N, C-alpha and C positions, 0 to 999 in steps of 0.2 A: 087314771094313768096308767093301768094294768092293759087296757087296749091299746095306748099308745105304744105300751113295750112289745106287745104281741104282734101288731102292726110292723113295728120296727126290725124285728126279729125276721118275720117272714119276707119283707122288703130285703135286707140286707143279706140274709141267705141266698134269697134270688138273684141279686147281684153277683154275689161271690159265688155262685153256680155257674151264671153266664159267663163270666172272666174265666172260672177254672175250665169248663168247657171249651172256652175258646184257646188258651193255654194248649190244654192236651191237644186240642186239634194241631196247633202250630207246632208242638214235638212229635207228634204221631202221625202225620199227613204232611210233612214238610214239602214235598213236591207240589201237591195240589195247590196249600197255602203259597209255597213259591210263584205258583201260575195265578193265581188271582192278585198277588202283589204287583207282578209284570204287567197284569190286565190291566190295573189300575194306575198305572205309570210310579208305582214306588218302591224303593230299591229292596229287593230281596232279602239282604243281609240284616235288615231289620228283624226279620222273623224269630229269630231264636232270642235276641235281647228284649223284643216285646213280650214274647210268651213268658220270659224269667219274671219281668216285672209285673205280669199280670199275679203271677203265682205270690209275689213278694208283696203287692198290693194287697190282695185278700188277706194274707197273714197280717199285715198291719192293720186292717180295717177291723179284723175280728179280736185281734190283740189289743187295741186301742188304749196304748200306754203312754206313747207320745203325741201331743196335740199337733206339733208341728209334721209329724209324720204320717198322721191319720189326714191332715188337711191334704198335704201332698198327693197320698194315695186316693183320695176322691176326686182331686183335681184331675191326676193323671187319667181316672176312670171316666171322668167327664169329657176330658178333651178326646180320649180316644173314642168314647162312643159318637161324640157329635163329628168327628172328622172321618170316622168310618161311614157315618150316616151319610155324610155331604160325598164322600167317594163313591158308596153305593149309590146313590141318587145319580150322580154325574156320569156314571156307566149305564144307567139305565135297569139295575137290577130292581127284584121286587124287594119290598118291605121286610128287613131282616130282624135279628135280636138286636141290633146297632141301635134302632129306632125305638123298640121298646123300654131298653134298659136305662134310657135316659131319665124318664120321669123316675124311675125304682132307684135310681143313683141321688137323684135330689131329694127323695121322701127319707131316704136311707140318712142322707147327710145330716139334715134340717131335724129329721126325728131323733138321731143320734146325740145331736147336742142337747136336747131334752131328758132323754132315756137313759143315757151313757155319759153323762160328762167327765171330762177326764179333770181329775183332782190334781191340782199342781201344790207342790209345798214351795215355801218361800225360804 
């Protein structure tokens, strides 16, 4: 069980690091990210809300007090990574972090259920 816990924390911190890096880039390099969104035919008004949700998702995953919120945070990260990967692939871009974070999200999600189960009170 100790090795699973170590793997869980390494992978989870990796996922959180990728999404915090992405959110930081969205906040600090808005014009560049806006250009990427326009190039990928995505509405640029989503940049700040998406960055905010990434930060909130990281907090929820690390906090892990609500099963419902944790499930939604992982689902949001998973769909964000899948859709970003498809968008970059269709645009002909090189493989980026969005491709590599998908297995990390899945590993963190499934190991988290065993390593950090959420205790529900009746």
